[in-house]
N, CA, C and O atoms as a Tinker XYZ file with bonds, in Angstrom:
   412  protein
     1  N    -80.480000  -15.172000   16.444000    73     2
     2  CA   -79.701000  -15.827000   17.484000    64     1     3
     3  C    -80.661000  -16.590000   18.394000    63     2     4     5
     4  O    -81.657000  -16.043000   18.868000    81     3
     5  N    -80.349000  -17.833000   18.623000    73     3     6
     6  CA   -81.139000  -18.658000   19.534000    64     5     7
     7  C    -80.312000  -18.916000   20.787000    63     6     8     9
     8  O    -79.082000  -18.857000   20.760000    81     7
     9  N    -81.009000  -19.204000   21.887000    73     7    10
    10  CA   -80.352000  -19.532000   23.159000    64     9    11
    11  C    -80.938000  -20.835000   23.691000    63    10    12    13
    12  O    -82.148000  -21.051000   23.636000    81    11
    13  N    -80.077000  -21.689000   24.201000    73    11    14
    14  CA   -80.507000  -22.962000   24.783000    64    13    15
    15  C    -79.719000  -23.197000   26.066000    63    14    16    17
    16  O    -78.529000  -22.895000   26.145000    81    15
    17  N    -80.399000  -23.736000   27.058000    73    15    18
    18  CA   -79.716000  -24.110000   28.301000    64    17    19
    19  C    -78.940000  -25.398000   28.079000    63    18    20    21
    20  O    -79.408000  -26.304000   27.389000    81    19
    21  N    -77.763000  -25.473000   28.663000    73    19    22
    22  CA   -76.989000  -26.715000   28.660000    64    21    23
    23  C    -77.171000  -27.353000   30.030000    63    22    24    25
    24  O    -76.909000  -26.727000   31.057000    81    23
    25  N    -77.614000  -28.579000   30.035000    73    23    26
    26  CA   -77.872000  -29.267000   31.295000    64    25    27
    27  C    -76.775000  -30.300000   31.540000    63    26    28    29
    28  O    -76.739000  -31.358000   30.912000    81    27
    29  N    -75.888000  -29.963000   32.463000    73    27    30
    30  CA   -74.817000  -30.875000   32.855000    64    29    31
    31  C    -74.862000  -30.967000   34.375000    63    30    32    33
    32  O    -74.594000  -29.990000   35.074000    81    31
    33  N    -75.199000  -32.135000   34.872000    73    31    34
    34  CA   -75.361000  -32.328000   36.318000    64    33    35
    35  C    -74.050000  -32.065000   37.056000    63    34    36    37
    36  O    -72.974000  -32.435000   36.586000    81    35
    37  N    -74.156000  -31.430000   38.200000    73    35    38
    38  CA   -72.968000  -31.175000   39.023000    64    37    39
    39  C    -72.305000  -32.483000   39.453000    63    38    40    41
    40  O    -71.124000  -32.509000   39.800000    81    39
    41  N    -73.092000  -33.581000   39.426000    73    39    42
    42  CA   -72.564000  -34.901000   39.810000    64    41    43
    43  C    -72.075000  -35.697000   38.601000    63    42    44    45
    44  O    -71.793000  -36.888000   38.732000    81    43
    45  N    -71.970000  -35.074000   37.438000    73    43    46
    46  CA   -71.533000  -35.799000   36.233000    64    45    47
    47  C    -70.206000  -36.494000   36.532000    63    46    48    49
    48  O    -69.307000  -35.877000   37.105000    81    47
    49  N    -70.066000  -37.767000   36.155000    73    47    50
    50  CA   -68.853000  -38.529000   36.483000    64    49    51
    51  C    -67.562000  -37.944000   35.898000    63    50    52    53
    52  O    -66.478000  -38.222000   36.412000    81    51
    53  N    -67.659000  -37.153000   34.850000    73    51    54
    54  CA   -66.445000  -36.571000   34.262000    64    53    55
    55  C    -65.754000  -35.611000   35.226000    63    54    56    57
    56  O    -64.533000  -35.464000   35.186000    81    55
    57  N    -66.525000  -34.963000   36.087000    73    55    58
    58  CA   -65.917000  -34.044000   37.052000    64    57    59
    59  C    -64.990000  -34.788000   38.020000    63    58    60    61
    60  O    -63.919000  -34.290000   38.365000    81    59
    61  N    -65.405000  -35.972000   38.452000    73    59    62
    62  CA   -64.644000  -36.716000   39.457000    64    61    63
    63  C    -63.254000  -37.099000   38.958000    63    62    64    65
    64  O    -62.294000  -37.097000   39.729000    81    63
    65  N    -63.144000  -37.425000   37.683000    73    63    66
    66  CA   -61.858000  -37.869000   37.170000    64    65    67
    67  C    -61.026000  -36.783000   36.529000    63    66    68    69
    68  O    -59.863000  -37.002000   36.189000    81    67
    69  N    -61.612000  -35.615000   36.363000    73    67    70
    70  CA   -60.881000  -34.540000   35.686000    64    69    71
    71  C    -60.416000  -33.539000   36.738000    63    70    72    73
    72  O    -61.112000  -32.578000   37.065000    81    71
    73  N    -59.253000  -33.789000   37.241000    73    71    74
    74  CA   -58.596000  -33.008000   38.284000    64    73    75
    75  C    -59.262000  -33.190000   39.643000    63    74    76    77
    76  O    -59.988000  -32.305000   40.096000    81    75
    77  N    -59.027000  -34.313000   40.291000    73    75    78
    78  CA   -59.541000  -34.501000   41.646000    64    77    79
    79  C    -59.097000  -33.335000   42.541000    63    78    80    81
    80  O    -57.983000  -32.827000   42.410000    81    79
    81  N    -59.960000  -32.936000   43.421000    73    79    82
    82  CA   -59.765000  -31.813000   44.332000    64    81    83
    83  C    -59.959000  -30.460000   43.645000    63    82    84    85
    84  O    -60.032000  -29.436000   44.325000    81    83
    85  N    -60.043000  -30.433000   42.305000    73    83    86
    86  CA   -60.353000  -29.205000   41.567000    64    85    87
    87  C    -61.093000  -29.603000   40.295000    63    86    88    89
    88  O    -60.552000  -29.475000   39.196000    81    87
    89  N    -62.340000  -30.091000   40.440000    73    87    90
    90  CA   -63.054000  -30.640000   39.287000    64    89    91
    91  C    -63.432000  -29.580000   38.247000    63    90    92    93
    92  O    -63.959000  -28.518000   38.576000    81    91
    93  N    -63.145000  -29.905000   36.985000    73    91    94
    94  CA   -63.558000  -29.082000   35.852000    64    93    95
    95  C    -64.159000  -29.999000   34.795000    63    94    96    97
    96  O    -63.852000  -31.190000   34.741000    81    95
    97  N    -65.006000  -29.438000   33.969000    73    95    98
    98  CA   -65.667000  -30.223000   32.931000    64    97    99
    99  C    -64.735000  -30.367000   31.721000    63    98   100   101
   100  O    -64.248000  -29.362000   31.202000    81    99
   101  N    -64.484000  -31.585000   31.270000    73    99   102
   102  CA   -63.665000  -31.758000   30.070000    64   101   103
   103  C    -64.355000  -31.160000   28.843000    63   102   104   105
   104  O    -65.581000  -31.178000   28.738000    81   103
   105  N    -63.560000  -30.637000   27.928000    73   103   106
   106  CA   -64.091000  -30.023000   26.717000    64   105   107
   107  C    -64.954000  -30.968000   25.895000    63   106   108   109
   108  O    -65.946000  -30.541000   25.304000    81   107
   109  N    -64.595000  -32.235000   25.852000    73   107   110
   110  CA   -65.374000  -33.198000   25.063000    64   109   111
   111  C    -66.797000  -33.334000   25.606000    63   110   112   113
   112  O    -67.744000  -33.463000   24.830000    81   111
   113  N    -66.954000  -33.306000   26.922000    73   111   114
   114  CA   -68.284000  -33.400000   27.530000    64   113   115
   115  C    -69.080000  -32.126000   27.238000    63   114   116   117
   116  O    -70.282000  -32.183000   26.979000    81   115
   117  N    -68.408000  -30.994000   27.281000    73   115   118
   118  CA   -69.053000  -29.720000   26.968000    64   117   119
   119  C    -69.536000  -29.708000   25.517000    63   118   120   121
   120  O    -70.661000  -29.286000   25.246000    81   119
   121  N    -68.705000  -30.161000   24.589000    73   119   122
   122  CA   -69.110000  -30.204000   23.180000    64   121   123
   123  C    -70.247000  -31.193000   22.949000    63   122   124   125
   124  O    -71.128000  -30.943000   22.126000    81   123
   125  N    -70.236000  -32.298000   23.658000    73   123   126
   126  CA   -71.332000  -33.261000   23.550000    64   125   127
   127  C    -72.650000  -32.620000   23.982000    63   126   128   129
   128  O    -73.687000  -32.845000   23.357000    81   127
   129  N    -72.611000  -31.823000   25.049000    73   127   130
   130  CA   -73.811000  -31.126000   25.514000    64   129   131
   131  C    -74.278000  -30.097000   24.486000    63   130   132   133
   132  O    -75.479000  -29.897000   24.308000    81   131
   133  N    -73.334000  -29.446000   23.814000    73   131   134
   134  CA   -73.688000  -28.480000   22.759000    64   133   135
   135  C    -74.402000  -29.200000   21.619000    63   134   136   137
   136  O    -75.445000  -28.742000   21.153000    81   135
   137  N    -73.851000  -30.315000   21.172000    73   135   138
   138  CA   -74.504000  -31.075000   20.107000    64   137   139
   139  C    -75.923000  -31.468000   20.500000    63   138   140   141
   140  O    -76.846000  -31.341000   19.695000    81   139
   141  N    -76.103000  -31.941000   21.726000    73   139   142
   142  CA   -77.438000  -32.343000   22.186000    64   141   143
   143  C    -78.395000  -31.152000   22.207000    63   142   144   145
   144  O    -79.543000  -31.275000   21.780000    81   143
   145  N    -77.934000  -30.007000   22.697000    73   143   146
   146  CA   -78.791000  -28.820000   22.756000    64   145   147
   147  C    -79.155000  -28.329000   21.360000    63   146   148   149
   148  O    -80.299000  -27.945000   21.117000    81   147
   149  N    -78.194000  -28.338000   20.442000    73   147   150
   150  CA   -78.471000  -27.886000   19.081000    64   149   151
   151  C    -79.388000  -28.854000   18.342000    63   150   152   153
   152  O    -80.234000  -28.427000   17.556000    81   151
   153  N    -79.230000  -30.140000   18.585000    73   151   154
   154  CA   -80.116000  -31.123000   17.960000    64   153   155
   155  C    -81.553000  -30.881000   18.405000    63   154   156   157
   156  O    -82.481000  -30.952000   17.600000    81   155
   157  N    -81.728000  -30.599000   19.676000    73   155   158
   158  CA   -83.063000  -30.351000   20.215000    64   157   159
   159  C    -83.633000  -29.027000   19.699000    63   158   160   161
   160  O    -84.781000  -28.979000   19.256000    81   159
   161  N    -82.848000  -27.968000   19.753000    73   159   162
   162  CA   -83.342000  -26.634000   19.383000    64   161   163
   163  C    -83.536000  -26.456000   17.880000    63   162   164   165
   164  O    -84.466000  -25.778000   17.443000    81   163
   165  N    -82.661000  -27.063000   17.100000    73   163   166
   166  CA   -82.689000  -26.843000   15.656000    64   165   167
   167  C    -83.227000  -28.033000   14.864000    63   166   168   169
   168  O    -83.409000  -27.939000   13.650000    81   167
   169  N    -83.481000  -29.145000   15.541000    73   167   170
   170  CA   -84.002000  -30.315000   14.853000    64   169   171
   171  C    -83.014000  -30.930000   13.874000    63   170   172   173
   172  O    -83.406000  -31.439000   12.824000    81   171
   173  N    -81.718000  -30.881000   14.222000    73   171   174
   174  CA   -80.690000  -31.433000   13.337000    64   173   175
   175  C    -80.294000  -32.835000   13.791000    63   174   176   177
   176  O    -80.521000  -33.217000   14.939000    81   175
   177  N    -79.712000  -33.577000   12.891000    73   175   178
   178  CA   -79.111000  -34.866000   13.214000    64   177   179
   179  C    -77.637000  -34.609000   13.502000    63   178   180   181
   180  O    -76.919000  -34.121000   12.628000    81   179
   181  N    -77.175000  -34.923000   14.699000    73   179   182
   182  CA   -75.788000  -34.604000   15.050000    64   181   183
   183  C    -74.776000  -35.329000   14.170000    63   182   184   185
   184  O    -73.660000  -34.844000   13.985000    81   183
   185  N    -75.150000  -36.477000   13.628000    73   183   186
   186  CA   -74.231000  -37.219000   12.772000    64   185   187
   187  C    -74.005000  -36.526000   11.428000    63   186   188   189
   188  O    -73.098000  -36.898000   10.684000    81   187
   189  N    -74.825000  -35.523000   11.115000    73   187   190
   190  CA   -74.663000  -34.765000    9.871000    64   189   191
   191  C    -73.733000  -33.569000   10.038000    63   190   192   193
   192  O    -73.497000  -32.835000    9.078000    81   191
   193  N    -73.202000  -33.361000   11.245000    73   191   194
   194  CA   -72.404000  -32.173000   11.536000    64   193   195
   195  C    -71.070000  -32.566000   12.148000    63   194   196   197
   196  O    -70.942000  -33.612000   12.785000    81   195
   197  N    -70.071000  -31.697000   11.940000    73   195   198
   198  CA   -68.756000  -31.909000   12.544000    64   197   199
   199  C    -68.234000  -30.594000   13.109000    63   198   200   201
   200  O    -68.682000  -29.517000   12.716000    81   199
   201  N    -67.298000  -30.690000   14.019000    73   199   202
   202  CA   -66.722000  -29.500000   14.638000    64   201   203
   203  C    -65.655000  -28.941000   13.703000    63   202   204   205
   204  O    -64.670000  -29.614000   13.400000    81   203
   205  N    -65.855000  -27.712000   13.250000    73   203   206
   206  CA   -64.869000  -27.044000   12.404000    64   205   207
   207  C    -63.829000  -26.335000   13.277000    63   206   208   209
   208  O    -62.644000  -26.306000   12.945000    81   207
   209  N    -64.285000  -25.765000   14.396000    73   207   210
   210  CA   -63.365000  -25.108000   15.327000    64   209   211
   211  C    -64.003000  -25.056000   16.703000    63   210   212   213
   212  O    -65.226000  -25.051000   16.840000    81   211
   213  N    -63.156000  -25.016000   17.715000    73   211   214
   214  CA   -63.629000  -24.871000   19.098000    64   213   215
   215  C    -62.525000  -24.216000   19.914000    63   214   216   217
   216  O    -61.356000  -24.588000   19.813000    81   215
   217  N    -62.912000  -23.235000   20.725000    73   215   218
   218  CA   -61.987000  -22.567000   21.636000    64   217   219
   219  C    -62.568000  -22.645000   23.038000    63   218   220   221
   220  O    -63.742000  -22.347000   23.261000    81   219
   221  N    -61.730000  -23.050000   23.969000    73   219   222
   222  CA   -62.135000  -23.136000   25.366000    64   221   223
   223  C    -61.468000  -21.979000   26.099000    63   222   224   225
   224  O    -60.241000  -21.892000   26.146000    81   223
   225  N    -62.281000  -21.091000   26.671000    73   223   226
   226  CA   -61.781000  -19.830000   27.207000    64   225   227
   227  C    -61.724000  -19.788000   28.729000    63   226   228   229
   228  O    -60.850000  -19.133000   29.296000    81   227
   229  N    -62.638000  -20.475000   29.392000    73   227   230
   230  CA   -62.720000  -20.476000   30.856000    64   229   231
   231  C    -63.070000  -21.880000   31.332000    63   230   232   233
   232  O    -63.654000  -22.668000   30.588000    81   231
   233  N    -62.712000  -22.187000   32.575000    73   231   234
   234  CA   -63.055000  -23.471000   33.171000    64   233   235
   235  C    -64.541000  -23.527000   33.488000    63   234   236   237
   236  O    -65.147000  -22.528000   33.877000    81   235
   237  N    -65.117000  -24.708000   33.316000    73   235   238
   238  CA   -66.499000  -24.951000   33.743000    64   237   239
   239  C    -66.431000  -25.847000   34.966000    63   238   240   241
   240  O    -65.862000  -26.938000   34.926000    81   239
   241  N    -67.019000  -25.369000   36.052000    73   239   242
   242  CA   -66.981000  -26.065000   37.326000    64   241   243
   243  C    -68.352000  -26.667000   37.640000    63   242   244   245
   244  O    -69.355000  -26.230000   37.075000    81   243
   245  N    -68.413000  -27.651000   38.522000    73   243   246
   246  CA   -69.705000  -28.225000   38.888000    64   245   247
   247  C    -70.672000  -27.135000   39.371000    63   246   248   249
   248  O    -70.310000  -26.276000   40.175000    81   247
   249  N    -71.896000  -27.192000   38.865000    73   247   250
   250  CA   -72.918000  -26.245000   39.269000    64   249   251
   251  C    -72.988000  -24.979000   38.436000    63   250   252   253
   252  O    -73.923000  -24.195000   38.600000    81   251
   253  N    -72.021000  -24.751000   37.539000    73   251   254
   254  CA   -72.095000  -23.568000   36.679000    64   253   255
   255  C    -73.332000  -23.645000   35.794000    63   254   256   257
   256  O    -73.595000  -24.679000   35.181000    81   255
   257  N    -74.086000  -22.565000   35.726000    73   255   258
   258  CA   -75.248000  -22.488000   34.842000    64   257   259
   259  C    -74.751000  -22.078000   33.461000    63   258   260   261
   260  O    -74.119000  -21.033000   33.303000    81   259
   261  N    -75.039000  -22.908000   32.467000    73   259   262
   262  CA   -74.519000  -22.681000   31.120000    64   261   263
   263  C    -75.643000  -22.444000   30.124000    63   262   264   265
   264  O    -76.688000  -23.093000   30.163000    81   263
   265  N    -75.398000  -21.502000   29.238000    73   263   266
   266  CA   -76.300000  -21.188000   28.131000    64   265   267
   267  C    -75.468000  -21.241000   26.856000    63   266   268   269
   268  O    -74.339000  -20.752000   26.827000    81   267
   269  N    -76.021000  -21.832000   25.807000    73   267   270
   270  CA   -75.349000  -21.784000   24.507000    64   269   271
   271  C    -76.175000  -20.886000   23.587000    63   270   272   273
   272  O    -77.372000  -21.101000   23.394000    81   271
   273  N    -75.515000  -19.887000   23.030000    73   271   274
   274  CA   -76.123000  -19.024000   22.027000    64   273   275
   275  C    -75.661000  -19.543000   20.674000    63   274   276   277
   276  O    -74.482000  -19.839000   20.484000    81   275
   277  N    -76.608000  -19.653000   19.720000    73   275   278
   278  CA   -76.224000  -20.226000   18.432000    64   277   279
   279  C    -76.967000  -19.561000   17.298000    63   278   280   281
   280  O    -78.112000  -19.131000   17.435000    81   279
   281  N    -76.278000  -19.491000   16.174000    73   279   282
   282  CA   -76.868000  -18.924000   14.969000    64   281   283
   283  C    -76.384000  -19.733000   13.772000    63   282   284   285
   284  O    -75.311000  -20.335000   13.800000    81   283
   285  N    -77.190000  -19.733000   12.736000    73   283   286
   286  CA   -76.866000  -20.441000   11.505000    64   285   287
   287  C    -76.865000  -19.424000   10.366000    63   286   288   289
   288  O    -77.899000  -19.194000    9.738000    81   287
   289  N    -75.708000  -18.813000   10.097000    73   287   290
   290  CA   -75.664000  -17.784000    9.064000    64   289   291
   291  C    -75.919000  -18.319000    7.653000    63   290   292   293
   292  O    -76.263000  -17.561000    6.746000    81   291
   293  N    -75.748000  -19.629000    7.481000    73   291   294
   294  CA   -76.082000  -20.269000    6.212000    64   293   295
   295  C    -76.462000  -21.720000    6.502000    63   294   296   297
   296  O    -76.383000  -22.160000    7.649000    81   295
   297  N    -76.867000  -22.457000    5.489000    73   295   298
   298  CA   -77.351000  -23.829000    5.699000    64   297   299
   299  C    -76.263000  -24.806000    6.126000    63   298   300   301
   300  O    -76.571000  -25.885000    6.632000    81   299
   301  N    -75.003000  -24.449000    5.933000    73   299   302
   302  CA   -73.932000  -25.392000    6.244000    64   301   303
   303  C    -73.102000  -25.043000    7.456000    63   302   304   305
   304  O    -72.093000  -25.701000    7.711000    81   303
   305  N    -73.495000  -24.021000    8.222000    73   303   306
   306  CA   -72.689000  -23.555000    9.344000    64   305   307
   307  C    -73.571000  -23.216000   10.546000    63   306   308   309
   308  O    -74.642000  -22.626000   10.398000    81   307
   309  N    -73.110000  -23.593000   11.723000    73   307   310
   310  CA   -73.723000  -23.154000   12.975000    64   309   311
   311  C    -72.598000  -22.627000   13.856000    63   310   312   313
   312  O    -71.629000  -23.336000   14.128000    81   311
   313  N    -72.728000  -21.393000   14.297000    73   311   314
   314  CA   -71.764000  -20.797000   15.222000    64   313   315
   315  C    -72.374000  -20.800000   16.621000    63   314   316   317
   316  O    -73.570000  -20.570000   16.794000    81   315
   317  N    -71.524000  -21.065000   17.615000    73   315   318
   318  CA   -72.034000  -21.095000   18.988000    64   317   319
   319  C    -71.073000  -20.430000   19.959000    63   318   320   321
   320  O    -69.862000  -20.393000   19.743000    81   319
   321  N    -71.647000  -19.906000   21.032000    73   319   322
   322  CA   -70.891000  -19.377000   22.169000    64   321   323
   323  C    -71.555000  -19.900000   23.428000    63   322   324   325
   324  O    -72.771000  -19.795000   23.589000    81   323
   325  N    -70.751000  -20.464000   24.319000    73   323   326
   326  CA   -71.256000  -20.970000   25.592000    64   325   327
   327  C    -70.920000  -19.932000   26.654000    63   326   328   329
   328  O    -69.785000  -19.465000   26.753000    81   327
   329  N    -71.925000  -19.581000   27.443000    73   327   330
   330  CA   -71.749000  -18.563000   28.479000    64   329   331
   331  C    -72.132000  -19.105000   29.847000    63   330   332   333
   332  O    -73.023000  -19.942000   29.989000    81   331
   333  N    -71.425000  -18.595000   30.843000    73   331   334
   334  CA   -71.755000  -18.831000   32.244000    64   333   335
   335  C    -71.695000  -17.470000   32.918000    63   334   336   337
   336  O    -70.654000  -16.813000   32.909000    81   335
   337  N    -72.801000  -17.050000   33.500000    73   335   338
   338  CA   -72.873000  -15.721000   34.126000    64   337   339
   339  C    -72.405000  -14.637000   33.154000    63   338   340   341
   340  O    -71.659000  -13.733000   33.528000    81   339
   341  N    -72.850000  -14.739000   31.916000    73   339   342
   342  CA   -72.555000  -13.777000   30.844000    64   341   343
   343  C    -71.098000  -13.766000   30.392000    63   342   344   345
   344  O    -70.745000  -12.991000   29.503000    81   343
   345  N    -70.244000  -14.600000   30.975000    73   343   346
   346  CA   -68.860000  -14.722000   30.521000    64   345   347
   347  C    -68.770000  -15.860000   29.508000    63   346   348   349
   348  O    -69.361000  -16.921000   29.709000    81   347
   349  N    -68.038000  -15.642000   28.431000    73   347   350
   350  CA   -67.840000  -16.701000   27.440000    64   349   351
   351  C    -66.887000  -17.741000   28.004000    63   350   352   353
   352  O    -65.788000  -17.418000   28.454000    81   351
   353  N    -67.326000  -19.000000   27.973000    73   351   354
   354  CA   -66.448000  -20.082000   28.424000    64   353   355
   355  C    -65.921000  -20.891000   27.246000    63   354   356   357
   356  O    -64.879000  -21.537000   27.355000    81   355
   357  N    -66.633000  -20.860000   26.117000    73   355   358
   358  CA   -66.181000  -21.573000   24.917000    64   357   359
   359  C    -66.951000  -21.044000   23.715000    63   358   360   361
   360  O    -68.029000  -20.465000   23.849000    81   359
   361  N    -66.373000  -21.256000   22.541000    73   359   362
   362  CA   -67.056000  -20.881000   21.304000    64   361   363
   363  C    -66.571000  -21.801000   20.199000    63   362   364   365
   364  O    -65.559000  -22.489000   20.335000    81   363
   365  N    -67.308000  -21.798000   19.114000    73   363   366
   366  CA   -66.888000  -22.643000   18.012000    64   365   367
   367  C    -67.836000  -22.582000   16.838000    63   366   368   369
   368  O    -68.808000  -21.826000   16.816000    81   367
   369  N    -67.512000  -23.410000   15.865000    73   367   370
   370  CA   -68.291000  -23.490000   14.637000    64   369   371
   371  C    -68.486000  -24.951000   14.264000    63   370   372   373
   372  O    -67.548000  -25.748000   14.308000    81   371
   373  N    -69.708000  -25.289000   13.900000    73   371   374
   374  CA   -70.009000  -26.603000   13.339000    64   373   375
   375  C    -70.247000  -26.425000   11.850000    63   374   376   377
   376  O    -70.768000  -25.400000   11.412000    81   375
   377  N    -69.863000  -27.426000   11.081000    73   375   378
   378  CA   -70.177000  -27.387000    9.652000    64   377   379
   379  C    -70.796000  -28.718000    9.263000    63   378   380   381
   380  O    -70.519000  -29.759000    9.859000    81   379
   381  N    -71.630000  -28.651000    8.258000    73   379   382
   382  CA   -72.286000  -29.857000    7.757000    64   381   383
   383  C    -71.238000  -30.769000    7.171000    63   382   384   385
   384  O    -70.367000  -30.318000    6.428000    81   383
   385  N    -71.307000  -32.045000    7.494000    73   383   386
   386  CA   -70.312000  -33.004000    6.993000    64   385   387
   387  C    -70.555000  -33.252000    5.491000    63   386   388   389
   388  O    -71.664000  -33.076000    4.987000    81   387
   389  N    -69.507000  -33.656000    4.813000    73   387   390
   390  CA   -69.589000  -33.903000    3.367000    64   389   391
   391  C    -70.591000  -35.007000    3.060000    63   390   392   393
   392  O    -71.295000  -34.933000    2.053000    81   391
   393  N    -70.670000  -36.024000    3.905000    73   391   394
   394  CA   -71.616000  -37.114000    3.650000    64   393   395
   395  C    -73.057000  -36.642000    3.800000    63   394   396   397
   396  O    -73.945000  -37.130000    3.101000    81   395
   397  N    -73.296000  -35.686000    4.714000    73   395   398
   398  CA   -74.644000  -35.152000    4.886000    64   397   399
   399  C    -75.044000  -34.323000    3.692000    63   398   400   401
   400  O    -76.207000  -34.345000    3.289000    81   399
   401  N    -74.104000  -33.588000    3.113000    73   399   402
   402  CA   -74.405000  -32.758000    1.943000    64   401   403
   403  C    -74.733000  -33.613000    0.731000    63   402   404   405
   404  O    -75.531000  -33.209000   -0.116000    81   403
   405  N    -74.127000  -34.790000    0.639000    73   403   406
   406  CA   -74.345000  -35.666000   -0.502000    64   405   407
   407  C    -75.674000  -36.400000   -0.418000    63   406   408   409
   408  O    -76.217000  -36.833000   -1.435000    81   407
   409  N    -76.200000  -36.540000    0.803000    73   407   410
   410  CA   -77.444000  -37.309000    0.989000    64   409   411
   411  C    -78.657000  -36.546000    0.548000    63   410   412
   412  O    -79.774000  -37.056000    0.641000    81   411
């Protein structure tokens, strides 16, 4: 199991437009941060991977400290869990895309 910090600025523009007066991070921005962290930690090309599943369990608010835990049980799968203060906020699975397997 590997752990990587997710760096999402509290001033990220997505917060401003996603529920004014109660800003939360949109799931798409959270998944983008996961892809970036996994690319850095695992040396993967994000274009070779796709989201097989994703569950959003808790809201992410500006300033939340996020960690993504990830494991690759086989060459074609990466499982991840995003935590804030040890609480799971999201989880999911990435799988290698068919075009990446053919290359």
